[in-house]
C-alpha positions in Angstrom: 77.5 90.7 93.4 81.1 90.5 92.3 84.0 91.3 94.6 87.6 91.6 93.7 90.5 92.8 95.9 94.1 93.9 95.6 96.8 95.7 97.5 97.7 99.3 96.4 101.3 99.2 95.3 103.8 102.1 94.9 103.5 101.9 91.1 99.8 102.6 91.4 100.4 105.9 93.3 100.9 109.5 92.5 103.4 112.0 94.1 101.1 112.2 97.2 101.5 108.4 97.9 97.9 107.7 97.1 96.2 105.7 94.3 96.0 107.4 90.9 92.4 108.2 89.9 93.0 106.4 86.6 94.1 103.3 88.5 90.9 103.4 90.6 88.8 103.6 87.4 90.7 100.8 85.8 90.1 98.5 88.8 86.4 99.6 88.8 86.1 98.8 85.1 87.6 95.4 85.6 85.1 94.6 88.4 82.2 95.9 86.3 83.4 93.7 83.4 83.5 90.6 85.6 80.0 91.3 86.9 78.7 91.8 83.4 80.4 88.7 82.0 78.9 86.6 84.7 75.5 88.1 84.0 75.6 87.8 80.2 77.7 84.6 80.0 79.8 86.1 77.3 82.0 88.9 76.2 81.3 92.6 77.0 82.8 96.0 76.3 82.6 99.2 78.3 80.4 101.7 76.5 80.1 104.5 79.0 81.3 105.5 82.5 78.9 107.7 84.4 79.2 109.7 87.6 82.5 108.5 89.1 83.0 110.1 92.5 86.2 110.1 94.5 85.3 110.3 98.2 88.6 109.6 100.0 92.3 109.1 98.9 93.7 105.5 99.1 97.2 105.2 100.5 99.8 102.8 99.2 99.6 99.6 101.2 95.9 99.7 101.7 93.7 96.7 100.8 91.3 97.8 98.0 88.1 95.9 97.3 85.7 96.6 94.4 82.1 95.5 94.7 80.2 95.4 91.4 76.4 94.8 91.1 74.3 94.8 87.9 71.5 97.3 88.5 69.7 97.5 85.1 69.6 95.4 82.0 68.5 96.5 78.5 68.3 94.6 75.2 72.1 94.6 74.6 73.5 96.6 77.5 73.6 96.6 81.2 74.4 99.1 84.0 76.8 98.1 86.8 77.2 100.0 90.0 80.8 99.8 91.4 82.0 100.8 94.9 85.6 100.8 96.0 86.5 100.4 99.6 89.9 100.7 101.2 90.7 98.7 104.2 93.5 99.5 106.7 95.4 96.2 107.0 96.3 96.9 110.6 93.0 98.0 112.0 90.5 96.5 109.6 88.8 99.9 109.3 87.0 100.3 105.9 86.0 103.4 104.0 84.3 103.9 100.7 86.8 105.7 98.5 85.2 105.8 95.0 81.9 105.0 93.4 80.5 105.0 89.8 78.2 103.5 87.2 79.5 101.6 84.2 77.5 100.8 81.1 78.6 97.7 79.3 77.4 96.1 76.0 77.3 92.4 75.4 79.1 91.5 72.1 79.4 88.5 69.9 82.6 87.0 68.3 82.7 89.8 65.7 82.4 92.5 68.5 78.9 93.4 67.4 76.2 94.0 70.1 74.2 90.9 71.0 71.0 90.4 72.8 71.3 89.6 76.5 69.2 86.5 77.3 
């Protein structure tokens, strides 16, 4: 399991003072890539994003943690489940805010699919 964390900044937010959906997806894609790179020991590219669900808004100032786990492996691709959790920095209360599945492909130096060993 890969975990990465950050603080939601004002530049990450929309007019409601909550995290842009696109920023959430970018952070999730980064976590998925780290998990896939660790698994494949090489470069990967995102091929497909499936079933991203937004459960709760994330306010500016919240601590945001992405947890990414490889759930399936094919010949050249793998599926990574990613869950975002927001943590209130004053109370420590955590809530799942976003979840989704990412399909990544292992690639060689010429950006061609390579077999995952």
